[in-house]
C-alpha positions in Angstrom: 52.8 200.7 192.9 53.5 199.9 188.8 53.5 196.1 188.0 55.5 196.0 186.8 55.1 192.8 185.2 51.8 193.3 183.9 53.4 196.1 182.6 56.1 194.1 180.8 53.4 191.3 179.4 51.1 194.1 177.0 54.6 194.7 175.8 55.7 191.1 174.8 51.5 190.4 174.2 52.4 193.5 171.4 55.8 192.4 170.2 54.1 188.3 169.5 50.7 189.4 168.1 53.0 191.5 165.4 56.1 189.1 164.4 52.8 186.4 163.6 52.1 189.7 160.8 55.6 189.5 159.7 56.2 188.9 156.6 59.4 185.2 155.8 61.5 187.3 155.2 61.4 190.2 158.2 63.9 188.1 160.7 66.3 187.9 158.1 66.2 192.6 158.4 68.8 193.7 159.6 67.7 195.8 162.4 70.4 199.1 164.5 71.6 196.6 166.2 74.2 194.8 164.0 75.5 191.9 163.6 71.3 190.7 165.1 68.2 190.9 162.9 64.7 190.3 163.6 65.6 186.8 164.3 68.5 187.6 167.4 66.3 189.7 169.0 63.7 188.5 168.9 65.8 185.0 170.7 67.4 187.8 172.6 64.0 188.6 174.4 63.4 184.9 174.9 66.1 185.0 176.5 66.0 187.3 178.5 62.4 186.6 179.6 64.3 183.1 180.7 66.9 184.1 183.1 67.6 183.0 185.7 70.2 184.2 188.4 72.1 180.9 188.1 72.0 180.3 184.7 73.7 183.6 184.6 76.4 183.3 187.4 77.2 180.0 184.9 76.9 182.0 181.7 78.9 184.4 182.7 82.5 182.8 183.5 81.9 180.5 181.1 82.1 183.3 178.7 85.5 185.2 180.5 83.3 187.5 182.7 81.9 189.2 178.9 79.1 190.7 179.3 78.5 190.9 175.2 79.8 187.0 175.2 77.4 186.2 177.8 74.8 187.3 175.5 74.9 185.9 172.6 75.8 182.5 174.3 72.7 182.7 175.8 70.2 183.4 173.1 71.9 181.0 170.8 68.9 178.5 171.5 66.1 179.6 171.2 67.9 181.2 167.2 66.6 177.4 166.4 63.2 176.1 164.6 60.7 177.4 162.5 59.5 181.4 162.7 56.3 179.8 164.5 58.7 178.0 166.7 60.8 181.2 168.3 57.4 183.4 168.7 55.5 180.7 170.5 58.7 180.0 172.8 58.5 183.8 173.1 54.7 184.4 174.5 55.6 182.0 176.7 58.2 183.1 177.9 55.8 186.6 178.1 53.4 184.8 180.0 56.0 183.1 182.0 58.4 185.2 182.7 61.4 183.9 185.3 62.5 186.6 185.9 63.9 187.6 189.0 62.1 190.8 190.4 64.5 192.9 190.4 65.4 192.9 187.1 62.3 193.1 185.7 62.5 196.5 184.7 64.8 195.7 182.7 63.2 193.1 180.7 60.7 195.8 180.0 63.6 198.2 179.3 64.2 195.5 176.6 60.9 194.9 175.7 60.2 198.7 175.0 62.8 199.3 173.1 63.7 195.8 171.1 61.0 195.5 170.4 61.1 199.1 169.3 64.2 197.8 166.9 62.5 195.0 164.8 59.6 197.1 164.1 61.6 200.1 163.1 63.7 197.7 160.6 60.6 196.7 158.5 59.7 200.7 158.8 56.6 200.2 161.1 57.0 202.1 164.8 54.5 201.1 167.8 52.3 202.8 170.4 53.6 202.1 174.2 51.3 203.7 176.5 52.6 207.1 178.4 53.1 205.5 182.1 55.4 202.6 180.6 58.2 205.1 178.4 57.8 207.2 182.1 58.2 204.0 184.3 61.2 202.9 181.9 62.9 206.3 181.4 64.4 207.1 184.7 66.1 204.0 184.3 67.3 204.3 181.0 68.9 207.9 181.9 71.1 206.9 185.2 72.3 203.8 183.0 76.5 203.4 182.5 77.9 200.8 180.0 77.1 198.6 178.2 73.9 201.3 177.8 75.0 204.8 178.7 72.7 206.0 178.7 73.9 208.6 180.9 76.6 209.1 179.5 74.0 210.9 176.3 71.9 212.2 178.7 74.3 214.4 181.0 73.3 218.0 181.1 70.9 217.8 178.9 66.8 218.1 179.6 63.6 215.7 177.8 60.4 216.3 178.0 58.2 213.6 176.2 55.2 215.4 173.8 52.6 212.5 174.7 52.9 211.6 178.2 54.1 213.2 181.3 57.9 212.4 181.5 60.0 214.6 181.6 64.2 215.1 183.2 67.0 217.2 183.7 67.7 220.2 183.2 70.0 222.2 180.1 69.2 222.7 176.2 65.8 220.5 176.4 64.9 217.3 173.5 62.1 217.1 173.2 58.8 214.3 171.1 57.3 211.4 171.6 58.7 209.6 175.3 60.0 206.0 172.4 60.9 207.8 170.6 62.8 210.2 173.4 63.9 207.1 175.7 64.9 205.7 171.9 67.4 208.3 171.2 69.0 207.8 174.7 69.3 204.6 174.4 71.9 204.5 171.0 69.1 204.1 168.2 69.5 206.8 165.4 66.6 206.6 164.5 64.2 208.3 166.8 66.2 210.9 166.1 64.8 211.9 163.2 61.1 212.4 165.8 62.8 214.8 167.7 63.2 218.6 168.8 64.4 221.4 170.3 67.9 223.2 170.8 69.7 219.7 173.6 68.9 217.2 169.9 72.9 218.5 168.2 74.3 217.6 171.5 72.2 214.2 171.7 72.8 213.3 167.7 76.5 214.3 169.1 77.0 211.6 171.0 75.1 208.7 168.9 77.5 209.8 167.0 80.9 209.6 168.2 78.7 205.7 169.7 79.4 203.8 165.9 
């Protein structure tokens, strides 16, 4: 059985290492998750690692049952402090997460995709083990709102050129696994790394999201 917690820790440690080398101005860099900057994504990932059922239930009610409002409110306390403070908080949540087991795969996906959002905003890209992509791929192609991966993937097939992950039937989209996952999750920056007869359909679905 895959050790999803270990995968998440490895992805989180890679994000922490990247942030420690990031120039100070990187914190204010806008990401594909507009209006969130790199700093917002770091806070969001820290909040995810500290999530509990009780915190989610209380926060969701207080946010008027709006998921977006809950997420924005929940990360506010993690926006405080110096860059080192914020990196240290993220590192602690990576090493000692409180996320329930039922949500551990979601947190892995968040760490992979948002970690990549941070890097791409600064002109970089990360390295992700093929088994991590294989683990989260089936989840992303079935996601409903707010992620909408199922809508983007419907009727298409996907094949990673750097690993074993594949999915679906229909016009094929090929490319690095991380770019397939990020495109299914709605990241236009990944499209330029992809190929195949299904790419135009996938591109049009991402365009209609904006």
